[in-house]
C-alpha positions as CSV (number, residue, x, y, z in Angstrom):
1,X,18.0,-5.8,-1.5
2,X,18.5,-9.5,-1.6
3,X,21.4,-9.9,0.2
4,X,23.4,-13.8,1.5
5,X,20.8,-13.4,4.7
6,X,17.9,-13.6,1.9
7,X,19.3,-16.6,0.4
8,X,19.9,-18.5,3.1
9,X,16.5,-17.8,4.4
10,X,15.4,-18.5,1.3
11,X,17.3,-21.6,1.3
12,X,15.7,-22.8,4.6
13,X,12.5,-21.6,3.4
14,X,12.2,-23.7,0.5
15,X,13.5,-26.7,2.7
16,X,10.9,-26.1,4.9
17,X,8.4,-25.9,1.9
18,X,9.8,-29.6,0.8
19,X,9.4,-30.9,4.0
20,X,5.4,-29.5,4.6
21,X,4.5,-31.2,1.2
22,X,6.8,-34.6,1.6
23,X,5.1,-34.6,5.1
24,X,1.5,-33.9,3.3
25,X,2.0,-37.0,1.0
26,X,3.4,-39.4,4.0
27,X,-0.1,-38.2,5.6
28,X,-2.0,-39.5,2.7
29,X,-0.1,-42.5,1.8
30,X,-3.0,-44.6,2.4
31,X,-5.2,-42.8,-0.4
32,X,-2.7,-43.2,-3.4
33,X,0.0,-45.4,-4.1
34,X,3.1,-44.1,-3.3
35,X,5.7,-44.1,-7.0
36,X,9.2,-42.5,-7.6
37,X,7.5,-40.1,-10.2
38,X,4.8,-38.8,-7.8
39,X,7.3,-38.2,-4.8
40,X,9.3,-36.1,-7.3
41,X,6.6,-33.9,-8.5
42,X,5.2,-33.2,-5.2
43,X,8.5,-32.3,-3.9
44,X,8.9,-29.9,-7.2
45,X,5.6,-28.5,-6.2
46,X,6.2,-28.1,-3.3
47,X,9.6,-26.3,-3.4
48,X,8.0,-23.9,-6.5
49,X,5.5,-23.0,-4.0
50,X,7.8,-22.2,-1.6
51,X,9.9,-19.9,-3.2
52,X,6.9,-17.8,-4.2
53,X,5.4,-17.7,-0.7
54,X,9.4,-16.6,0.2
55,X,9.6,-13.8,-2.1
56,X,5.7,-12.9,-1.0
57,X,6.8,-12.4,2.3
58,X,9.6,-10.4,1.6
59,X,7.2,-8.2,-0.6
60,X,5.0,-8.2,2.8
61,X,8.1,-7.4,4.6
62,X,7.1,-9.9,7.2
63,X,9.8,-10.6,10.2
64,X,12.6,-13.4,9.7
65,X,10.8,-15.8,11.4
66,X,7.4,-15.7,9.1
67,X,9.0,-17.1,5.6
68,X,9.9,-20.4,7.2
69,X,5.9,-20.7,9.2
70,X,4.7,-19.4,6.4
71,X,6.5,-21.7,3.5
72,X,6.2,-25.2,5.5
73,X,2.4,-24.7,6.0
74,X,1.9,-23.9,1.8
75,X,4.3,-26.9,1.1
76,X,1.6,-28.6,2.9
77,X,-1.4,-26.7,1.4
78,X,0.1,-27.4,-2.0
79,X,-1.5,-25.8,-5.2
80,X,-4.5,-24.6,-2.8
81,X,-2.1,-22.3,-1.5
82,X,-0.7,-21.0,-4.9
83,X,-4.5,-20.7,-6.2
84,X,-4.3,-18.2,-2.4
85,X,-1.5,-16.3,-3.4
86,X,-2.5,-15.4,-6.6
87,X,-5.5,-14.2,-5.6
88,X,-3.6,-11.8,-3.4
89,X,-1.1,-10.6,-5.4
90,X,-4.7,-10.0,-8.2
91,X,-5.4,-7.8,-5.3
92,X,-2.5,-6.3,-4.7
93,X,-1.9,-5.5,-8.9
94,X,-5.2,-5.0,-9.4
95,X,-5.9,-7.2,-11.8
96,X,-9.1,-8.9,-12.0
97,X,-8.9,-12.8,-13.1
98,X,-12.3,-13.4,-13.3
99,X,-12.7,-11.4,-16.3
100,X,-10.0,-13.3,-17.6
101,X,-12.9,-16.6,-17.3
102,X,-15.8,-14.7,-18.6
103,X,-13.7,-14.0,-21.9
104,X,-12.9,-17.9,-22.2
105,X,-17.0,-18.5,-22.4
């Protein structure tokens, strides 16, 4: 069940994901020009990925320390982390994503 402890853990995990996303943005600041819209879009993406990975850690029943670690790393990785999560979920559910790509061609 999703209780108040999980809500606190979720908030911390999403904040760590946001920190990961912003630190990646600052790490790569020499390659791209920082604009306010870029900062907010990276922050939104990192937070969304953090929520998805937090829910994945709950589903995998990992110990309480792992959600923060996983979400922070996922926030740093950005969309690549979401692709990994999509593959993991498709394996767990038995959904074949490759068939969908073949039908479009």
